[in-house]
C-alpha positions as CSV (number, residue, x, y, z in Angstrom):
1,X,185.3,-94.3,-9.4
2,X,183.7,-94.0,-12.8
3,X,180.4,-95.6,-13.8
4,X,180.7,-99.4,-13.9
5,X,177.2,-100.9,-14.6
6,X,178.5,-104.5,-14.2
7,X,179.8,-103.6,-10.7
8,X,176.4,-102.1,-9.7
9,X,174.7,-105.4,-10.9
10,X,177.3,-107.4,-8.8
11,X,176.5,-105.2,-5.8
12,X,172.7,-105.9,-6.2
13,X,173.4,-109.6,-6.6
14,X,175.7,-109.7,-3.5
15,X,178.5,-110.9,-5.7
16,X,180.8,-107.9,-5.4
17,X,184.3,-108.5,-3.9
18,X,184.7,-107.1,-0.4
19,X,187.5,-104.8,-1.6
20,X,185.2,-103.1,-4.1
21,X,182.1,-102.9,-1.9
22,X,182.9,-99.5,-0.2
23,X,183.9,-97.7,-3.4
24,X,180.8,-98.8,-5.3
25,X,178.5,-97.9,-2.4
26,X,180.1,-94.5,-2.2
27,X,179.7,-94.0,-5.9
28,X,176.0,-94.7,-5.7
29,X,175.6,-91.8,-3.2
30,X,177.2,-89.5,-5.8
31,X,175.8,-90.8,-9.1
32,X,172.1,-90.6,-9.7
33,X,172.3,-92.8,-12.8
34,X,174.0,-95.7,-11.1
35,X,171.8,-95.4,-8.0
36,X,168.7,-95.5,-10.3
37,X,170.2,-98.7,-12.0
38,X,170.6,-100.3,-8.6
39,X,167.1,-99.4,-7.6
40,X,165.6,-100.7,-10.8
41,X,167.5,-104.0,-10.6
42,X,166.4,-104.5,-6.9
43,X,162.8,-103.8,-7.9
44,X,162.9,-106.4,-10.7
45,X,164.5,-109.0,-8.5
46,X,161.8,-108.3,-5.8
47,X,159.2,-108.7,-8.5
48,X,160.6,-112.0,-9.6
49,X,160.8,-113.3,-6.1
50,X,157.0,-112.6,-5.7
51,X,156.1,-114.9,-8.6
52,X,154.1,-117.9,-7.3
53,X,156.1,-121.1,-7.0
54,X,154.9,-123.9,-9.3
55,X,153.2,-126.9,-7.8
56,X,155.4,-130.0,-7.7
57,X,154.3,-133.0,-9.7
58,X,153.3,-136.1,-7.7
59,X,156.3,-138.2,-6.9
60,X,158.8,-135.4,-7.5
61,X,160.3,-135.6,-4.0
62,X,161.0,-139.3,-4.3
63,X,162.6,-138.9,-7.7
64,X,164.7,-136.0,-6.4
65,X,165.9,-138.1,-3.5
66,X,166.9,-140.9,-5.8
67,X,168.7,-138.5,-8.1
68,X,170.7,-137.1,-5.2
69,X,172.1,-140.4,-4.2
70,X,175.9,-140.5,-4.8
71,X,176.9,-142.3,-7.9
72,X,179.5,-142.2,-10.6
73,X,178.3,-140.4,-13.7
74,X,180.0,-140.1,-17.1
75,X,181.4,-136.6,-17.7
76,X,178.8,-135.7,-20.3
77,X,176.0,-136.7,-17.9
78,X,177.5,-134.6,-15.0
79,X,177.5,-131.6,-17.3
80,X,173.9,-131.9,-18.3
81,X,172.5,-129.9,-15.4
82,X,174.9,-127.1,-16.2
83,X,173.9,-127.1,-19.8
84,X,170.2,-127.1,-18.9
85,X,170.7,-124.1,-16.6
86,X,172.6,-122.3,-19.3
87,X,169.8,-123.0,-21.8
88,X,167.2,-121.7,-19.4
89,X,169.2,-118.5,-18.8
90,X,169.6,-117.9,-22.6
91,X,165.9,-118.6,-23.1
92,X,164.9,-116.0,-20.4
93,X,167.3,-113.5,-21.9
94,X,165.5,-113.6,-25.2
95,X,162.0,-113.7,-23.7
96,X,159.8,-110.9,-25.0
97,X,158.1,-110.2,-21.6
98,X,161.4,-110.0,-19.7
99,X,163.0,-107.8,-22.4
100,X,159.9,-105.6,-22.5
101,X,159.9,-105.2,-18.7
102,X,163.7,-104.4,-18.8
103,X,163.1,-101.6,-21.4
104,X,160.2,-100.2,-19.5
105,X,162.3,-100.0,-16.3
106,X,165.1,-98.3,-18.1
107,X,162.8,-95.8,-19.8
108,X,161.4,-94.9,-16.4
109,X,164.9,-94.7,-14.8
110,X,166.3,-92.4,-17.5
111,X,163.4,-90.0,-17.9
112,X,163.2,-89.6,-14.1
113,X,166.4,-87.6,-14.4
114,X,166.6,-83.9,-15.1
115,X,168.6,-83.5,-17.2
116,X,168.6,-86.8,-18.9
117,X,171.6,-89.0,-18.3
118,X,172.8,-88.9,-21.9
119,X,176.5,-89.5,-22.8
120,X,176.2,-87.9,-26.2
121,X,173.9,-84.9,-26.9
122,X,172.8,-84.3,-30.5
123,X,169.7,-84.1,-32.6
124,X,171.7,-85.5,-35.6
125,X,171.3,-89.3,-36.0
126,X,174.6,-89.6,-37.8
127,X,176.4,-88.1,-34.8
128,X,174.6,-90.5,-32.4
129,X,175.4,-93.5,-34.8
130,X,179.1,-92.5,-35.0
131,X,179.4,-92.3,-31.2
132,X,178.0,-95.9,-30.8
133,X,180.0,-97.3,-33.7
134,X,183.2,-96.1,-32.1
135,X,182.2,-98.2,-29.1
136,X,181.4,-101.3,-31.2
137,X,177.6,-101.0,-31.7
138,X,176.2,-100.5,-35.2
139,X,172.7,-98.9,-35.3
140,X,170.1,-99.4,-38.0
141,X,168.8,-96.2,-39.6
142,X,167.4,-93.8,-36.9
143,X,165.1,-90.8,-37.3
144,X,165.8,-87.2,-36.4
145,X,162.1,-86.7,-35.6
146,X,159.1,-89.0,-35.4
147,X,155.5,-88.3,-34.6
148,X,156.4,-84.8,-33.3
149,X,159.2,-86.0,-31.0
150,X,162.8,-85.0,-31.6
151,X,166.1,-86.8,-31.0
152,X,167.9,-85.2,-28.1
153,X,170.7,-87.6,-27.0
154,X,171.7,-91.2,-26.2
155,X,173.7,-93.5,-24.0
156,X,174.3,-97.1,-23.3
157,X,171.9,-98.5,-20.7
158,X,172.6,-101.7,-18.7
159,X,169.5,-103.8,-18.9
160,X,168.4,-106.2,-16.2
161,X,168.7,-108.9,-18.9
162,X,172.5,-108.5,-18.4
163,X,172.9,-106.7,-21.7
164,X,174.1,-103.2,-22.6
165,X,171.7,-101.6,-25.1
166,X,172.0,-98.3,-27.0
167,X,169.2,-96.1,-25.7
168,X,168.1,-93.0,-27.8
169,X,166.0,-90.3,-26.2
170,X,163.2,-88.6,-28.1
171,X,161.1,-85.8,-26.5
172,X,158.7,-83.0,-27.1
173,X,157.5,-80.4,-24.6
174,X,155.0,-82.8,-23.2
175,X,155.9,-86.4,-24.1
176,X,158.9,-88.6,-24.4
177,X,159.8,-91.9,-26.1
178,X,162.7,-94.2,-25.8
179,X,164.2,-96.1,-28.7
180,X,166.4,-99.1,-27.8
181,X,168.6,-101.3,-30.0
182,X,168.4,-104.7,-28.3
183,X,171.9,-106.4,-28.6
184,X,170.5,-109.9,-28.6
185,X,167.6,-111.8,-30.2
186,X,164.1,-111.7,-28.8
187,X,161.3,-114.2,-29.2
188,X,158.2,-112.1,-29.9
189,X,154.8,-113.8,-30.5
190,X,152.2,-111.7,-32.4
191,X,150.4,-110.8,-29.3
192,X,153.5,-109.2,-27.8
193,X,154.2,-106.7,-30.7
194,X,152.6,-104.0,-28.7
195,X,152.1,-104.5,-24.9
196,X,151.9,-102.5,-21.7
197,X,154.6,-103.2,-19.2
198,X,155.0,-101.5,-15.9
199,X,152.3,-99.0,-17.0
200,X,154.3,-98.2,-20.1
201,X,153.7,-99.1,-23.7
202,X,156.3,-101.2,-25.3
203,X,156.5,-102.1,-29.0
204,X,159.1,-104.5,-30.5
205,X,160.1,-104.7,-34.1
206,X,162.9,-105.9,-36.3
207,X,164.8,-103.6,-38.6
208,X,167.5,-104.9,-41.0
209,X,168.2,-107.9,-38.7
210,X,168.2,-105.9,-35.5
211,X,165.6,-105.9,-32.8
212,X,164.4,-102.4,-31.8
213,X,162.2,-101.5,-28.8
214,X,160.1,-98.4,-28.6
215,X,158.8,-97.4,-25.2
216,X,156.6,-94.5,-24.1
217,X,154.3,-93.3,-21.4
218,X,151.2,-93.6,-23.7
219,X,150.2,-96.2,-26.2
220,X,149.2,-93.6,-28.8
221,X,152.7,-92.0,-28.6
222,X,154.4,-95.4,-29.2
223,X,152.0,-96.3,-32.0
224,X,152.5,-93.0,-33.8
225,X,156.3,-93.1,-33.3
226,X,156.4,-96.7,-34.7
227,X,154.3,-95.8,-37.8
228,X,156.6,-92.8,-38.5
229,X,159.7,-94.9,-37.9
230,X,158.6,-97.8,-40.1
231,X,157.7,-95.3,-42.9
232,X,161.2,-93.8,-42.7
233,X,162.9,-97.3,-42.7
234,X,160.8,-98.4,-45.8
235,X,161.8,-95.2,-47.7
236,X,165.5,-95.4,-46.9
237,X,166.2,-99.1,-46.7
238,X,163.2,-100.6,-48.6
239,X,160.2,-102.4,-47.1
240,X,162.1,-105.7,-46.9
241,X,164.2,-104.1,-44.1
242,X,161.1,-104.4,-41.9
243,X,161.2,-108.1,-41.0
244,X,158.5,-110.0,-39.2
245,X,159.1,-110.9,-35.6
């Protein structure tokens, strides 16, 4: 079995078909990358389960009992709960805190490996961009070096937001930074432009219509990398390519 991130997620969710369970579990014992994905997703789900339950409003139980009484509903009314659930899921997918946590988890997972779990190795941004473009992802302009860190490789990383994001690795002898291209929109209030998530610094910005996430072990590394990156974008694409979040 080759790497199949969606099957690993299905295994963690308990949604994997019985016929696929044994092959996927066997694969996890052989593939450190997929095993790390499963561990990270289990950790996030455990974290979410630990969130405090909201207090119910007065009269909620009575209203819920009335709502559960059998009755005929027009088709559009019957579909409203499904539509509401879908909207909530889409909202959470674009939530800056959830996206930032997902990026921090994946940064930890990948840099815990030696060697890194890259699928393409190069310090040439054009080689990296071509590899992703062949697989349907177009990257904004990417640096070869930034703030003393050099591009070393990249891969797709399955995020716990159920998205697959291009993940570029930058490293020096002592430090490392991840640069993610988030494949969906993110709502980022000003206070979230640079935050610490899971003891990691995360900075989100928008480049030429694409959301980019920068993650590092230290806030100063992320801040320096972002300054260098923004300067390169402004020089190559013009300052208008750096859009407010």
